[in-house]
N, C-alpha and C positions, 0 to 999 in steps of 0.2 A: 364217388370220392377221387377218382382219377383226374377229374378236371379242376380240383383245388390246387392252387399253386403251393400251398404249404406242404400237402401230401406229396406232390411231385418232387419237391425239394428233399423232403425226408427219404424218398425212395431212391433218389439220386445219390445222396450222401451215403446211404446204406450200400448201394451198389458199388460206389467207389472205395468203400472201407476207409473212409477219412474221419473216423470218429475222433481221433487224437487231434486232427487239425481242427475239427469242428469244436472240441472242447477248448483248445488254445484260443480259437477266434472268440469263443464265448467268454473266456477268461479276460482276454484283451479288451473285449467290448466293455465288460464290467469295470475294468481298470480305467478305461477312457471315460466312462460315466462318472466314475468317482472324480477324476481329475477335472472334469467338466464342472461338477458340483463345486469343487474346491475353488475353481477359478470364478464361479459366480459368487460365492461367498466372499472371496477376495475383493472382487469388484464392488460388492455391497459394502464391505468394510471400508474400502477406500472412499466411497461416496459418503459414508457416515463421517469418516475422519475429515474430509473436505468441508462438509457441513459445520462440524464442530469447529474447525480452524476459521472458517469465515464468521461463525458466532463470536468466537474469542476475539478475532480481529475487530469486529464491530463493538464489542465491549471495551476493548482497549481504546479505541477512537473516542467512545463516550466518556471514558474516565479522563482521557487527556483533554478533552473539551471542558470538563468541570474544573480542571486545573486545581485540584485540592491541595491546600497548604498542609504542612506538616501537622499531624495530630488532628486534623479535621475529619478524616475517615472514621477515627475512634470516636470522636464526638458525635458524628452522624450514627454510628452504630449504637451508641448509648442512648441517643434520642430515639432511634427506632425501637430499642428494646423497651424503653419506657413507654412509648406509645402503644406498643403491642400488649403491654401488660398493664395498661392504664386502669382497666376495671379492677383488676386484682390489687393494684396499689391503692386505689381509692377505698375499696372495701376494707383492706388490710389496715390502712391508716386510720379509718374511722374506728375500727375495733380497738386499735392500740389506744386512741384518744379516749374512748369510753373506759377502758380499763385503767388508764393512768389517771384520769381526772374528771371527766364529764358525766360518768355514770353516778347518779345521786345515791343509790343504794350500796354499791360496792365498787370502790376504785382504790387503786394503790395509794393515792395521795391521802385519802381519808384514813385508811388503814395505818399508814405511816404516822400521821397526826396522832391518832388514838394511842399508837405504840409509844410515841414520844411522851404523851402525857402519863401514861402508865410508868414508864421509865423514870420520868422526873419524880414521880412519887417513890419509886423504889431507890433512887439514888439518894433522896433525903433520908432514907431509912438505912441504906447501905451503900457505901462508895463503890463496891465491886461492880455495880451495874452501870458505872460512868462511861466506860469504854463502849459498852453496847449502846448507850444512848447517843454517843458521839457518831458510831457507825450508822445508826438509824437516821441521824440528822443529815449525814453525808448522803445517805441513800435518797432522802427527801430533795436534796439539791439535784441529784443526778435525775430523779424522776421528773422534777420541774424543767431541767434542761432538755431532757428527752422529749418531754411534752411541747416544749417550744420548737424543737427540731422538726418533730412530726406535723406540727401545726403548719 
């Protein structure tokens, strides 16, 4: 064991009674290592910030090249949303059309027509149903307009 440098160093430190100095050195070494790690982290953060800055600069240049007019960005954003949701919009509008008018067995337009004919009979018997009839007739108009809009 006497030939090992670590053991020789330990013997020398013990002989010189430098335990407090050794502890201070150990403490300072750990502080230095911590600062070294902080410096490495800081350099990494600086590199990431520089890369982000370059990306943003490139994106600004691209946007300037496009020379978008006022309101054009909002229009592009709306178009992108429509395209991203095109399948949902297609399925949803088909379902709405089916419910409004195209479904032969049960659709709002047929139900409103039947309701109008029942209310016509009721109005002949009692005038108190006249306002309900007018409201249902308005609903028919709204349904037809909605159908045209969705189509």
